[in-house]
Backbone as a printed PyTorch tensor [residue, N CA C, xyz], in Angstrom:
tensor([[[  0.9040,  -1.3700,  -0.0350],
         [  0.0210,   0.1430,   0.0280],
         [  0.7860,   1.0880,   0.2000]],

        [[  1.9730,   1.3740,   0.5370],
         [  2.9020,   2.3800,   0.7580],
         [  3.5510,   2.7420,  -0.5880]],

        [[  3.5020,   1.4630,  -1.5200],
         [  3.9730,   1.7350,  -2.8780],
         [  2.8820,   2.3630,  -3.7510]],

        [[  1.6910,   2.1080,  -3.5320],
         [  0.4310,   2.8780,  -4.1200],
         [  0.5070,   4.5960,  -3.9560]],

        [[  0.6980,   4.5110,  -2.3660],
         [  0.4640,   5.9170,  -1.9170],
         [  1.7880,   6.7950,  -2.5890]],

        [[  2.8990,   6.1050,  -2.7820],
         [  3.9140,   6.8050,  -3.4190],
         [  3.5820,   7.3570,  -4.8590]],

        [[  2.9060,   6.5720,  -5.5990],
         [  2.7150,   6.6700,  -7.1220],
         [  1.6560,   7.7890,  -6.8580]],

        [[  0.9010,   7.5950,  -6.2770],
         [ -0.4270,   8.7050,  -6.4120],
         [  0.2640,  10.2680,  -5.8930]],

        [[  1.3120,  10.3560,  -5.1150],
         [  1.6200,  11.7450,  -4.7240],
         [  1.8840,  12.1560,  -6.3310]],

        [[  1.5720,  13.6480,  -6.3320],
         [  1.5610,  14.5440,  -7.6120],
         [  3.1640,  14.9040,  -7.6370]],

        [[  3.4100,  14.7510,  -9.0020],
         [  4.9020,  14.8700,  -9.4140],
         [  4.7340,  16.4190,  -9.9740]],

        [[  6.2540,  17.2790,  -9.8250],
         [  6.2570,  18.5440, -10.2920],
         [  6.7280,  18.6490, -11.7010]],

        [[  5.6490,  19.3730, -12.3710],
         [  5.8690,  19.5310, -13.8740],
         [  5.7450,  20.8810, -14.1700]],

        [[  6.6580,  21.4650, -14.8900],
         [  6.7840,  22.7900, -15.3000],
         [  5.8160,  22.9180, -16.5510]],

        [[  4.9500,  24.0490, -16.3220],
         [  3.9300,  24.2980, -17.0690],
         [  4.7800,  25.4140, -18.0820]],

        [[  5.3620,  25.4920, -19.3140],
         [  6.1730,  26.1360, -19.9880],
         [  4.9840,  26.9520, -20.7010]],

        [[  4.1520,  26.7450, -21.2420],
         [  3.2570,  27.7360, -21.5390],
         [  2.6360,  28.8600, -20.6480]],

        [[  2.7300,  28.3250, -19.3680],
         [  2.3990,  29.4790, -18.5100],
         [  3.2440,  30.3100, -18.1140]],

        [[  4.3870,  29.7810, -18.3200],
         [  5.7240,  30.6110, -18.0060],
         [  5.8090,  31.6970, -19.0540]],

        [[  5.4710,  31.0900, -20.3680],
         [  5.5700,  32.0570, -21.3450],
         [  4.3900,  33.1860, -21.3130]],

        [[  3.3250,  32.7170, -21.0430],
         [  2.4330,  33.8280, -20.8830],
         [  2.5770,  34.6820, -19.7810]],

        [[  3.2480,  34.3670, -18.7560],
         [  3.8050,  35.2310, -17.6830],
         [  4.6410,  36.0940, -18.1210]],

        [[  5.6980,  35.5520, -18.8670],
         [  6.4200,  36.7660, -19.2840],
         [  6.0250,  37.5810, -20.5730]],

        [[  5.0730,  37.1110, -21.4050],
         [  4.3210,  38.2080, -22.1700],
         [  3.4210,  39.0170, -21.3360]],

        [[  2.8300,  38.8950, -20.2970],
         [  2.1980,  39.6380, -19.2930],
         [  3.0100,  40.6330, -18.9240]],

        [[  4.1950,  40.2660, -18.5270],
         [  5.1490,  41.4030, -17.7400],
         [  5.6330,  42.2390, -18.8400]],

        [[  5.8320,  41.8610, -20.1920],
         [  6.2250,  42.7040, -21.3450],
         [  5.0690,  43.7820, -21.5950]],

        [[  4.0330,  43.1860, -21.7820],
         [  3.1090,  43.8170, -21.9340],
         [  2.6480,  44.9250, -20.8450]],

        [[  2.8470,  44.7150, -19.6430],
         [  2.5070,  45.6420, -18.5560],
         [  3.7630,  46.6770, -18.8470]],

        [[  4.9610,  46.3500, -19.2280],
         [  6.2200,  47.5690, -19.6570],
         [  5.7140,  48.4290, -20.8140]],

        [[  5.0590,  47.5330, -21.5940],
         [  4.8830,  48.4100, -22.8550],
         [  3.5190,  49.3860, -22.5510]],

        [[  2.6530,  48.9700, -21.5430],
         [  1.5620,  49.9640, -20.8980],
         [  2.1690,  51.1680, -20.3330]],

        [[  3.0970,  50.9830, -19.5980],
         [  3.9480,  51.8360, -18.8820],
         [  4.0480,  52.9350, -19.9230]],

        [[  4.7140,  52.4510, -20.9890],
         [  5.4360,  53.4330, -22.0190],
         [  4.4720,  54.2730, -22.6100]],

        [[  3.2760,  53.6210, -22.7320],
         [  1.9470,  54.6300, -23.3880],
         [  1.4540,  55.3930, -22.4730]],

        [[  1.6330,  55.1450, -21.0990],
         [  1.1190,  56.0640, -20.0530],
         [  2.2000,  57.1140, -19.8270]],

        [[  3.5720,  57.1350, -19.9350],
         [  4.3690,  58.1010, -19.5650],
         [  3.9790,  59.1210, -20.5300]],

        [[  4.0270,  60.5500, -19.7390],
         [  3.7450,  61.6400, -20.3530],
         [  4.9270,  62.3710, -20.9920]],

        [[  4.9650,  62.7170, -21.9420],
         [  6.2860,  63.7250, -22.3200],
         [  5.5170,  64.7520, -23.1040]],

        [[  4.5530,  65.4000, -22.4100],
         [  3.9350,  66.5140, -22.8760],
         [  3.1810,  66.3150, -24.4000]],

        [[  2.6350,  65.2700, -24.6100],
         [  2.3210,  65.3040, -26.1740],
         [  0.8310,  65.3130, -26.2770]],

        [[  0.1920,  65.6350, -27.3910],
         [ -1.3420,  65.7680, -27.6450],
         [ -1.7960,  64.4750, -28.2380]],

        [[ -2.8630,  64.1500, -28.2970],
         [ -3.7430,  63.2480, -28.8990],
         [ -3.1460,  63.1120, -30.6450]],

        [[ -3.0080,  61.8930, -30.9500],
         [ -2.3640,  61.6120, -31.9900],
         [ -3.1740,  60.5550, -32.6770]],

        [[ -3.7740,  60.3180, -33.7130],
         [ -4.2370,  59.0470, -34.2730],
         [ -3.2150,  58.5080, -35.2590]],

        [[ -2.4470,  57.5880, -35.0820],
         [ -1.2460,  56.9480, -35.7670],
         [ -1.3090,  55.3800, -35.7850]],

        [[ -2.6120,  54.7130, -35.8200],
         [ -2.8770,  53.1010, -35.7620],
         [ -1.8630,  52.7990, -36.9060]],

        [[ -2.0220,  53.2020, -38.1930],
         [ -1.2930,  52.3170, -39.1700],
         [  0.1000,  53.1120, -39.3650]],

        [[  0.3230,  54.1060, -38.6090],
         [  1.5880,  54.7410, -38.8860],
         [  2.9320,  53.8540, -39.0590]],

        [[  2.9860,  53.3530, -38.0230],
         [  4.2830,  52.3470, -38.0350],
         [  3.9620,  51.0310, -38.3870]],

        [[  2.8940,  50.7260, -38.5360],
         [  2.6480,  49.3740, -39.0980],
         [  3.0150,  49.2270, -40.4390]],

        [[  3.1380,  50.1000, -41.2040],
         [  3.6570,  49.8160, -42.5910],
         [  4.9430,  49.7870, -42.6890]],

        [[  6.0230,  50.6450, -41.7050],
         [  7.3030,  50.6840, -41.9490],
         [  7.8910,  48.9990, -41.8780]],

        [[  7.8430,  48.4490, -41.0030],
         [  8.4870,  47.2950, -41.0510],
         [  7.7220,  45.8540, -41.6310]],

        [[  6.8140,  46.0240, -42.0300],
         [  5.8580,  44.9090, -42.5470],
         [  6.3020,  45.0810, -43.9410]],

        [[  6.5840,  46.0500, -44.4260],
         [  6.9000,  45.9870, -45.9460],
         [  8.6970,  45.8300, -46.1580]],

        [[  9.4140,  45.3210, -46.8900],
         [ 10.7760,  45.5260, -47.0940],
         [ 10.8300,  46.6420, -48.3640]],

        [[ 11.8180,  47.3600, -48.4520],
         [ 11.9130,  48.1070, -49.5430],
         [ 11.9750,  47.6100, -50.6870]],

        [[ 11.3490,  47.8890, -51.8800],
         [ 11.2750,  47.2660, -53.0070],
         [ 12.8650,  47.1810, -53.7130]],

        [[ 13.5080,  48.3570, -53.4160],
         [ 14.8540,  48.3730, -54.1640],
         [ 15.8160,  48.6330, -52.7230]],

        [[ 16.7060,  47.8460, -52.8060],
         [ 17.8530,  48.0150, -51.7350],
         [ 18.9660,  48.7790, -52.1380]],

        [[ 18.9460,  49.8850, -51.7650],
         [ 20.1500,  50.8740, -52.2050],
         [ 21.2820,  50.6350, -51.2120]],

        [[ 22.4460,  50.4300, -51.8380],
         [ 23.9600,  49.9120, -50.9370],
         [ 24.0970,  51.1310, -50.2190]],

        [[ 24.2380,  52.3070, -50.5620],
         [ 24.3810,  53.4490, -49.6890],
         [ 23.5000,  54.3210, -49.5900]],

        [[ 22.9810,  54.8250, -48.1540],
         [ 21.8020,  55.5240, -48.2410],
         [ 21.9250,  57.0830, -48.6530]],

        [[ 21.2790,  57.5220, -49.3560],
         [ 21.5860,  58.8780, -50.2050],
         [ 20.7860,  59.7300, -49.2930]],

        [[ 21.3320,  60.8400, -49.0070],
         [ 21.1310,  61.9610, -48.0930],
         [ 19.7950,  62.4560, -48.9230]],

        [[ 18.4410,  62.7820, -48.2540],
         [ 17.2040,  63.1680, -48.8680],
         [ 17.2710,  64.7730, -49.1300]],

        [[ 17.8340,  65.5540, -47.9850],
         [ 18.2510,  66.7110, -48.1770],
         [ 19.6340,  67.2370, -48.0930]],

        [[ 20.5110,  67.5460, -48.9390],
         [ 21.7150,  67.8020, -48.7660],
         [ 22.0630,  68.9500, -48.1380]],

        [[ 21.0490,  69.7680, -47.8300],
         [ 21.2530,  70.9770, -46.7230],
         [ 21.5760,  70.3720, -45.2970]],

        [[ 21.0240,  68.9350, -44.9030],
         [ 20.9840,  68.4390, -43.5400],
         [ 22.4890,  67.8970, -43.4620]],

        [[ 23.0870,  67.7200, -44.3510],
         [ 24.5140,  66.9790, -44.3130],
         [ 25.5690,  67.9800, -43.6650]],

        [[ 25.9890,  67.4540, -42.6390],
         [ 27.2970,  68.0470, -42.1350],
         [ 28.5560,  67.6070, -42.3730]],

        [[ 29.6270,  68.1870, -42.4880],
         [ 30.9560,  67.7660, -42.6540],
         [ 31.1680,  66.4590, -41.6410]],

        [[ 31.8960,  65.6410, -42.2950],
         [ 32.0700,  64.4730, -41.4220],
         [ 33.4650,  64.1210, -40.8650]],

        [[ 33.6590,  64.0170, -39.7160],
         [ 34.9110,  63.7380, -38.9450],
         [ 35.4660,  62.3410, -38.6950]],

        [[ 36.0470,  62.0790, -39.0580],
         [ 36.8740,  60.5410, -39.2020],
         [ 36.4140,  59.8440, -38.1550]],

        [[ 36.7520,  60.6320, -36.8000],
         [ 36.5630,  59.7520, -35.4720],
         [ 35.5700,  59.1590, -35.0680]],

        [[ 34.3590,  60.2470, -35.4730],
         [ 33.1680,  59.8860, -34.8990],
         [ 31.6950,  59.4620, -35.9660]],

        [[ 32.3260,  59.5600, -37.1490],
         [ 31.4980,  59.6120, -38.2470],
         [ 30.4230,  58.2360, -38.3320]],

        [[ 29.2680,  58.4190, -38.0960],
         [ 28.2830,  57.3160, -38.6770],
         [ 27.1580,  57.8560, -38.9220]],

        [[ 26.1640,  57.2070, -39.7310],
         [ 24.6920,  57.8760, -40.4380],
         [ 24.0020,  58.0380, -38.9070]],

        [[ 23.3940,  59.3150, -39.1590],
         [ 22.2650,  59.8620, -38.1360],
         [ 21.2150,  59.9430, -39.1520]],

        [[ 20.1330,  59.1790, -38.8110],
         [ 18.8350,  59.6540, -39.5690],
         [ 17.9590,  60.2810, -38.9980]],

        [[ 17.3430,  61.6090, -39.4290],
         [ 16.4500,  62.4990, -38.4870],
         [ 15.1860,  62.1830, -38.8230]],

        [[ 14.4150,  61.9430, -38.4170],
         [ 12.9130,  61.4900, -38.9630],
         [ 11.7780,  62.5550, -38.5870]],

        [[ 11.8340,  63.4060, -39.5500],
         [ 11.1320,  64.6180, -39.4910],
         [  9.4250,  64.1140, -40.2690]],

        [[  8.8830,  63.2550, -39.6110],
         [  7.7810,  62.6570, -40.1310],
         [  6.6980,  63.7280, -39.6300]],

        [[  5.6010,  64.4380, -40.1320],
         [  4.5860,  65.4180, -40.0160],
         [  5.3100,  66.4740, -39.6150]],

        [[  6.2520,  66.9040, -39.4420],
         [  7.1130,  68.1500, -39.0200],
         [  8.0860,  68.5340, -39.8130]],

        [[  8.8470,  69.8330, -39.3090],
         [  9.7750,  69.9900, -40.0970],
         [ 10.9120,  70.5650, -39.0470]],

        [[ 10.9990,  70.0020, -37.9260],
         [ 11.4120,  70.2360, -36.6610],
         [ 13.0460,  70.3480, -37.0480]],

        [[ 13.4740,  68.9300, -37.5630],
         [ 14.9730,  68.9640, -37.9190],
         [ 15.4200,  69.7960, -38.9680]],

        [[ 14.6870,  69.8440, -39.7570],
         [ 15.2240,  70.8770, -40.9760],
         [ 15.5680,  72.2140, -40.3180]],

        [[ 14.6210,  72.7730, -39.7110],
         [ 14.6690,  74.0610, -38.7600],
         [ 15.5980,  74.0460, -37.6560]],

        [[ 16.0660,  72.7130, -37.3770],
         [ 17.3560,  72.9300, -36.3240],
         [ 18.3320,  72.3860, -36.5640]],

        [[ 18.6740,  72.2610, -37.9840],
         [ 19.9090,  71.7290, -38.5710],
         [ 21.0610,  72.3460, -38.3570]],

        [[ 20.8700,  73.5760, -37.8510],
         [ 22.1170,  74.3660, -37.2730],
         [ 22.9790,  74.1110, -35.6950]],

        [[ 21.9600,  73.4620, -35.0550],
         [ 21.9130,  73.1300, -33.6370],
         [ 22.5780,  71.7920, -33.7070]],

        [[ 23.1490,  70.8690, -34.7930],
         [ 23.5260,  69.4040, -34.8110],
         [ 24.9400,  69.8610, -34.5800]],

        [[ 25.6960,  68.6740, -33.8050],
         [ 26.9910,  68.7050, -33.8020],
         [ 27.6250,  68.2770, -35.1880]],

        [[ 28.9670,  68.5790, -35.3810],
         [ 29.5200,  68.3030, -36.5610],
         [ 30.1830,  66.7760, -36.1840]],

        [[ 30.6130,  66.4880, -37.4140],
         [ 31.2630,  65.1130, -37.3140],
         [ 30.2260,  63.7190, -37.6210]],

        [[ 28.8960,  64.0520, -37.9590],
         [ 28.2420,  62.9470, -38.2340],
         [ 27.4930,  62.9460, -39.6090]],

        [[ 27.0010,  61.6600, -39.9400],
         [ 26.5070,  61.7170, -41.3420],
         [ 25.0210,  62.0390, -41.3450]],

        [[ 24.8150,  63.3760, -41.2350],
         [ 23.0690,  63.3960, -41.3830],
         [ 22.1860,  63.2090, -42.2210]],

        [[ 20.9070,  62.4640, -42.3930],
         [ 20.3030,  62.2570, -43.5580],
         [ 18.8560,  62.4040, -42.8460]],

        [[ 17.9490,  63.1260, -43.7910],
         [ 16.6910,  63.3380, -43.5250],
         [ 15.5080,  62.5500, -43.9130]],

        [[ 14.6080,  62.0990, -43.2490],
         [ 13.8700,  61.0420, -43.8490],
         [ 12.3090,  61.7580, -43.5740]],

        [[ 11.5640,  61.8590, -44.6840],
         [ 10.5400,  62.5860, -44.2980],
         [  8.8420,  61.7330, -43.9880]],

        [[  9.1680,  60.6060, -44.5310],
         [  8.1360,  59.6640, -44.8060],
         [  8.6240,  58.3050, -44.2990]],

        [[  7.5020,  57.4270, -44.1990],
         [  7.7120,  55.9410, -43.8970],
         [  8.8310,  55.3600, -44.8710]],

        [[  8.4810,  55.6590, -46.1670],
         [  9.3900,  54.9360, -47.4190],
         [ 10.5420,  55.3890, -47.4920]],

        [[ 10.9910,  56.4910, -47.0630],
         [ 12.3290,  57.1700, -46.8750],
         [ 13.2080,  56.3430, -45.6060]],

        [[ 12.2700,  56.4500, -44.7230],
         [ 12.8640,  55.7180, -43.2690],
         [ 13.3130,  54.1230, -43.6560]],

        [[ 12.1660,  53.6120, -44.6210],
         [ 12.3020,  52.1200, -44.7670],
         [ 13.9530,  51.9670, -45.4980]],

        [[ 13.9280,  52.7290, -46.6640],
         [ 15.4850,  52.7280, -47.4360],
         [ 16.5890,  52.6650, -46.2560]],

        [[ 16.6440,  53.8290, -45.3770],
         [ 17.8290,  53.5530, -44.5450],
         [ 17.5540,  52.4610, -43.6450]],

        [[ 16.6220,  52.1120, -43.1400],
         [ 16.6790,  50.7890, -42.3650],
         [ 17.2030,  49.7010, -42.8180]],

        [[ 17.1870,  49.9640, -44.1530],
         [ 17.8010,  48.4810, -45.0120],
         [ 19.3760,  48.3640, -44.7680]],

        [[ 19.8520,  49.3960, -44.4010],
         [ 21.1360,  49.3690, -44.2050],
         [ 21.8780,  48.3190, -43.2310]],

        [[ 22.9700,  47.6100, -43.4580],
         [ 23.5170,  46.7270, -42.6560],
         [ 24.7000,  47.2970, -41.6540]],

        [[ 24.8030,  48.6260, -41.9170],
         [ 25.7920,  49.0830, -40.9550],
         [ 25.3380,  50.0120, -39.6350]],

        [[ 26.1000,  50.1060, -38.6890],
         [ 25.6230,  50.8620, -37.8090],
         [ 25.1340,  52.2210, -37.9940]],

        [[ 23.8140,  52.7070, -37.5170],
         [ 23.1080,  53.9250, -37.6380],
         [ 22.2780,  54.2800, -36.3850]],

        [[ 21.9650,  55.6640, -36.5040],
         [ 21.0550,  55.8150, -35.0420],
         [ 19.9070,  56.7070, -35.6940]],

        [[ 18.7830,  56.4160, -35.2760],
         [ 17.3230,  57.0300, -36.1590],
         [ 17.0770,  58.0240, -34.8670]],

        [[ 16.7510,  59.2200, -35.0650],
         [ 16.8270,  60.1180, -34.2060],
         [ 14.9280,  60.5130, -34.2130]],

        [[ 14.1320,  60.3760, -33.1180],
         [ 12.9150,  60.7260, -33.3820],
         [ 12.7450,  62.0720, -32.4120]],

        [[ 11.4640,  62.7530, -32.6740],
         [ 11.0750,  63.6730, -32.0850],
         [  9.7710,  63.2860, -31.2250]],

        [[  9.8630,  62.9400, -30.0990],
         [  8.6660,  62.0360, -29.3090],
         [  7.5690,  63.1570, -29.2530]],

        [[  7.6820,  64.1580, -29.2060],
         [  6.5040,  65.4120, -29.0440],
         [  5.7690,  65.6280, -30.2420]],

        [[  6.0130,  65.1040, -31.6430],
         [  5.4730,  64.9450, -32.8520],
         [  4.2150,  64.1320, -32.8430]],

        [[  4.6950,  62.7600, -32.1910],
         [  3.7920,  61.8850, -32.5270],
         [  4.3190,  60.5160, -31.4450]],

        [[  3.9100,  60.8890, -30.2770],
         [  4.3260,  59.7640, -29.6860],
         [  4.2170,  58.3860, -29.4630]],

        [[  2.6960,  57.9290, -30.0770],
         [  2.2690,  56.7560, -30.4100],
         [  3.0310,  56.0180, -31.4980]],

        [[  3.4380,  56.6530, -32.5530],
         [  4.0100,  56.3160, -33.5060],
         [  5.6410,  56.0340, -33.2470]],

        [[  6.1070,  56.9920, -32.4350],
         [  7.4040,  56.8380, -32.0460],
         [  7.5740,  55.5630, -31.5440]],

        [[  6.8620,  55.2910, -30.3920],
         [  6.7580,  53.9230, -29.5850],
         [  6.7450,  52.8220, -30.4770]],

        [[  5.9730,  52.9050, -31.4540],
         [  5.7100,  51.5650, -32.2290],
         [  6.8050,  51.3740, -33.3830]],

        [[  7.2150,  52.3090, -33.6220],
         [  8.8400,  52.2340, -34.3050],
         [  9.9730,  52.0460, -33.5220]],

        [[  9.9100,  52.7480, -32.5280],
         [ 11.4680,  52.1860, -31.7580],
         [ 11.0290,  50.4230, -31.2030]],

        [[ 10.0500,  50.2100, -31.0860],
         [  9.8730,  48.6240, -30.7650],
         [ 10.0710,  47.7970, -31.6830]],

        [[  9.6320,  48.3720, -33.2420],
         [  9.8390,  47.4530, -34.2720],
         [ 11.3270,  47.6090, -34.8390]],

        [[ 12.1750,  48.5350, -34.7040],
         [ 13.3480,  48.5800, -35.1400],
         [ 14.1050,  47.7440, -34.1290]],

        [[ 13.9870,  47.9740, -32.8980],
         [ 14.7520,  47.1130, -32.1750],
         [ 14.5090,  45.5570, -32.2160]],

        [[ 13.4510,  45.3320, -32.8640],
         [ 13.2780,  43.7180, -32.8380],
         [ 13.5840,  43.2230, -34.2280]],

        [[ 13.4670,  44.2290, -35.1690],
         [ 14.1100,  43.6430, -36.7530],
         [ 15.1670,  44.1130, -37.2110]],

        [[ 15.9690,  45.4160, -36.5670],
         [ 16.8260,  46.0660, -37.2510],
         [ 18.1990,  46.2800, -36.2780]],

        [[ 18.9440,  44.9440, -35.6010],
         [ 19.8430,  44.9990, -35.2520],
         [ 20.9120,  46.3670, -35.0740]],

        [[ 21.3390,  46.6570, -36.1880],
         [ 22.3570,  47.4000, -36.4590],
         [ 21.9680,  48.7640, -36.4320]],

        [[ 20.6840,  49.0790, -36.4340],
         [ 20.1960,  50.5730, -36.2140],
         [ 19.7710,  50.7900, -34.5240]],

        [[ 20.0580,  51.8600, -34.0860],
         [ 19.8450,  52.2750, -32.9340],
         [ 19.0180,  53.4270, -32.7930]],

        [[ 18.1940,  53.6820, -31.4510],
         [ 17.2640,  54.9180, -31.6210],
         [ 17.6140,  55.9890, -30.7770]],

        [[ 16.9940,  56.9590, -30.8180],
         [ 17.1930,  58.1800, -29.8170],
         [ 16.0830,  59.1180, -29.9410]],

        [[ 15.5770,  59.1880, -28.7340],
         [ 14.4360,  60.0130, -28.3940],
         [ 14.3100,  61.5350, -27.7670]],

        [[ 14.0620,  62.4570, -28.6000],
         [ 14.1390,  63.7100, -28.2600],
         [ 12.8950,  63.9350, -27.7410]],

        [[ 12.8130,  64.6810, -26.6450],
         [ 11.1920,  65.1530, -26.2060],
         [ 11.4210,  66.0250, -24.8210]],

        [[ 10.3670,  67.2240, -24.8690],
         [ 10.5100,  68.1860, -24.0060],
         [ 10.3530,  67.9520, -22.6600]],

        [[  9.7490,  67.3610, -22.0460],
         [  9.3150,  66.9440, -20.8770],
         [  9.8720,  65.8120, -20.1390]],

        [[ 10.8570,  65.0140, -20.8360],
         [ 11.5880,  63.8990, -20.4380],
         [ 12.6170,  64.1570, -19.1150]],

        [[ 12.3310,  63.3380, -18.0570],
         [ 13.3690,  63.6210, -17.1430],
         [ 13.9490,  62.1450, -17.4600]],

        [[ 15.0390,  62.1380, -16.1760],
         [ 15.8900,  60.9530, -16.4480],
         [ 15.4220,  59.8770, -15.7230]],

        [[ 14.1680,  60.1470, -14.9090],
         [ 13.5560,  58.9170, -14.4010],
         [ 12.6360,  58.1810, -15.4140]],

        [[ 11.6550,  59.2400, -15.9800],
         [ 10.8430,  58.6260, -17.1990],
         [ 11.6850,  58.0640, -18.4920]],

        [[ 12.8290,  58.6560, -18.6820],
         [ 13.5450,  58.0310, -19.6310],
         [ 14.3400,  56.2550, -19.2320]],

        [[ 14.3400,  56.1970, -18.1070],
         [ 14.6960,  54.9170, -17.3160],
         [ 13.3330,  53.8190, -17.5040]],

        [[ 12.4240,  54.3140, -17.2080],
         [ 11.1150,  53.4730, -17.3130],
         [ 10.8640,  53.4950, -18.4970]],

        [[ 10.8740,  54.3990, -19.6900],
         [ 10.8430,  54.0030, -20.8470],
         [ 11.5230,  53.0460, -21.5110]],

        [[ 12.7880,  53.1050, -21.0690],
         [ 13.8610,  52.3860, -21.8230],
         [ 13.8290,  50.6550, -21.2940]],

        [[ 12.9980,  50.7300, -20.3110],
         [ 12.7570,  49.3360, -19.8650],
         [ 11.8030,  48.6020, -20.5680]],

        [[ 10.8340,  49.3250, -21.3630],
         [  9.5730,  48.7160, -22.1430],
         [  9.9430,  48.0580, -23.7190]],

        [[  8.9660,  47.6590, -24.3590],
         [  9.2420,  47.0590, -25.6230],
         [  9.7890,  48.3930, -26.6710]],

        [[  9.3350,  49.4600, -26.1030],
         [  9.6160,  50.7550, -26.9640],
         [ 10.6060,  51.4290, -26.6890]],

        [[ 11.5020,  50.7900, -25.5820],
         [ 12.4990,  51.6630, -25.2010],
         [ 13.5150,  52.1700, -26.2050]],

        [[ 13.9790,  53.0370, -25.9590],
         [ 15.1020,  53.4160, -27.2460],
         [ 16.4750,  53.0590, -26.3230]],

        [[ 17.5480,  53.6650, -27.3090],
         [ 18.8060,  53.3070, -26.8300],
         [ 19.3910,  54.5160, -26.2620]],

        [[ 18.7880,  55.6350, -26.5820],
         [ 19.2490,  57.1620, -25.8730],
         [ 17.9860,  58.0470, -25.7660]],

        [[ 18.2380,  58.8880, -24.7890],
         [ 17.1050,  59.9770, -24.6810],
         [ 17.6980,  61.1350, -24.4490]],

        [[ 17.1420,  62.1770, -24.7350],
         [ 17.6240,  63.7170, -24.9590],
         [ 16.5840,  64.8370, -24.7620]],

        [[ 16.6030,  65.5520, -23.4010],
         [ 15.6280,  66.4530, -23.5130],
         [ 15.8620,  67.7970, -24.4710]],

        [[ 14.8860,  68.1510, -24.8710],
         [ 14.4820,  69.2230, -25.7010],
         [ 14.7650,  70.6880, -24.8020]],

        [[ 15.2770,  71.6930, -25.0420],
         [ 15.6350,  72.1980, -26.4860],
         [ 16.8160,  71.6890, -26.9750]],

        [[ 17.1800,  71.3450, -28.2250],
         [ 18.3570,  70.8860, -28.5170],
         [ 19.8290,  71.8170, -28.1650]],

        [[ 20.6460,  70.8230, -27.7460],
         [ 21.9410,  71.3700, -27.5720],
         [ 22.9820,  70.5200, -28.1090]],

        [[ 23.7770,  71.0370, -28.7990],
         [ 24.9020,  70.3630, -29.7690],
         [ 25.8100,  69.4160, -28.9210]],

        [[ 26.5010,  70.0010, -27.6790],
         [ 27.3820,  69.3650, -26.9870],
         [ 26.6630,  67.9920, -26.4910]],

        [[ 25.2860,  68.1630, -25.8030],
         [ 24.6210,  66.9410, -25.0570],
         [ 24.0860,  66.0410, -26.1310]],

        [[ 23.6350,  66.8080, -27.7010],
         [ 23.5070,  65.6780, -28.6380],
         [ 24.6240,  64.8160, -28.9440]],

        [[ 25.8980,  65.3620, -28.8350],
         [ 27.1410,  64.5740, -29.4590],
         [ 27.3690,  63.5490, -28.4800]],

        [[ 27.2930,  64.0680, -27.0910],
         [ 27.6150,  62.9460, -25.9860],
         [ 26.3710,  61.8950, -26.2100]],

        [[ 25.1780,  62.0760, -26.5580],
         [ 24.4040,  61.0530, -26.5660],
         [ 24.5710,  60.1280, -27.6790]],

        [[ 24.8660,  60.5360, -28.6810],
         [ 25.1710,  59.8420, -30.0530],
         [ 26.3780,  58.9180, -29.6220]],

        [[ 27.4070,  59.4670, -29.1870],
         [ 28.5290,  58.4900, -29.0990],
         [ 28.3560,  57.6460, -27.7960]],

        [[ 27.4120,  57.9300, -26.7350],
         [ 27.1980,  57.0700, -25.9620],
         [ 26.1920,  55.5990, -26.4290]],

        [[ 25.6260,  55.8700, -27.3680],
         [ 24.9120,  54.8040, -28.2080],
         [ 25.7880,  54.3320, -29.0060]],

        [[ 26.8310,  54.9530, -29.7140],
         [ 27.6850,  54.1940, -30.4220],
         [ 28.4530,  53.2990, -29.6220]],

        [[ 28.7450,  53.9190, -28.3630],
         [ 29.6510,  52.7170, -27.7020],
         [ 28.8820,  51.6000, -26.9610]],

        [[ 27.4690,  51.6160, -27.1860],
         [ 26.4710,  50.5790, -26.3870],
         [ 26.7990,  49.2460, -27.5260]],

        [[ 26.9670,  49.5350, -28.8740],
         [ 26.8740,  48.4800, -29.7720],
         [ 27.7440,  47.4170, -29.7620]]])
């Protein structure tokens, strides 16, 4: 009878599906934190905005990204030079601020998703800079997708009301960027943040 009792005792079995669900739930909770963070942005309708970017591969792959606006290109210093894509969707923030960008980087301007997609096809290290205040929801979607599908591309978020605490919280979410910078633009701080991101790679 003691043998039967031993056999009747439940054995411990790991429920891998339950563990996966728990992990997904934690990731969703972090993503919800990202959407609740307030960087002083208004309501924006951008449901389809980021879905197009990474769902479609560019039809023609260019070997080298071509600057969209030559006026945005700064002289290149051999020491720090790498491509920096300024995503000026629904605004002309980066075009108007180009004189405040530090020298020594290859600046390229992307005005829409098709242009951004061409740059994302590059297999070399680059940084995409987003103005969070223009379209927060879209930036969250894009940073999450870039992190997942384009390991050579890093992201930098600019925002007026971002604090170091909010940046740390946001960085832990699925939409977390590689760097954060509070506006208004400052060339020295921007250069330091870009170099910090480069050192993370």
